[in-house]
N, C-alpha and C positions, 0 to 999 in steps of 0.2 A: 585502395587503402589511404591515399592522401585525404579522403573525405573524413576519415575518423579523427584526424588531427584536430580540426576546429571543434568537432563534437566533444573530444576528450578535454580540450581546454575549457570549453563551456561547462562541461560537467565538473571539472576541477574547480572552476570559479563558484559554481553553485554549492559544492561541498565545503569550500572555504567559507562562503557566507553562512552555511548551515552550522559549521563548527564555531564560527565567531558568535553566532546567536546563541548556541548552546553554552559557550563560555560566559556570555553576558547573563544568561539565565541562571547559571550555576553561581556566578558572583552575586547576582541579585538575591538568590535564595539564601546564600550564606549570610548576606547582610541582614536579611529579614530574621534569620535564625538568631543572630547575635542581638538584634533589637528585641526580639521576643524573650530571649534569656535575660536580657537586662531588665525588661519590664516585669518578668516574673520575680526577679530578685527584688525590685522595688516594691512589688506587692508583698513579698515575704517580710521585708523590713517594716513596711507600713502596718501589716497585720501584727507583727510582734510588738510594735509600738502601741497599737490599739489594745492589745491584750494587757500590756503593762498598765495602761491608763484605766482599763476596766478593773483590773485587780486593785489598783490604787483607790479607785472610786468605791469598790465594795468594802475595802478595809476602812475607808473613811466612814462609810455607812454603818459598819459594825461598831466602830468607835463611838459614833454619835448615838447609836442605839444604847450602847453601854452607859454613856453619860446620862441619857434620858432615864434609863432604868434606875441609875444611882440617885438621880434627882427625885424621882418619884418615891423611892424608898425613904430619902431624907424628909420629903414632904409628909409621908405617912407617919414617920416618927414624930415630926413636929406637931402634926394634928393630934396624934395620940397623947402626946405630953400635954397639949393644950386642953384636951378633954379631961385628963387626969387632974389638972390643976383647977379646972372650973372656970366659969365666966368672970367671977369677981377677981381672980388673981391676974387676969390678962390686963387689967387697967393699971 
């Protein structure tokens, strides 16, 4: 039986190493999970910002289109009045 003493101590040391490695792996995994969650949150924030910029750009385009259409209508009106007056009245 005395021979099992050193073997048991050796196995205990191996298990201690194994448990220490498992604890390190778990801590590393938890750290990676936190980083991943933080990265996902950054992506959500960035996506929300991009969506806001896209909406603002679309609104700006709609506004510009409306101004163009209004300008075209004004030009049509001016051209129509000019035609009604005739070429001699333009001078």
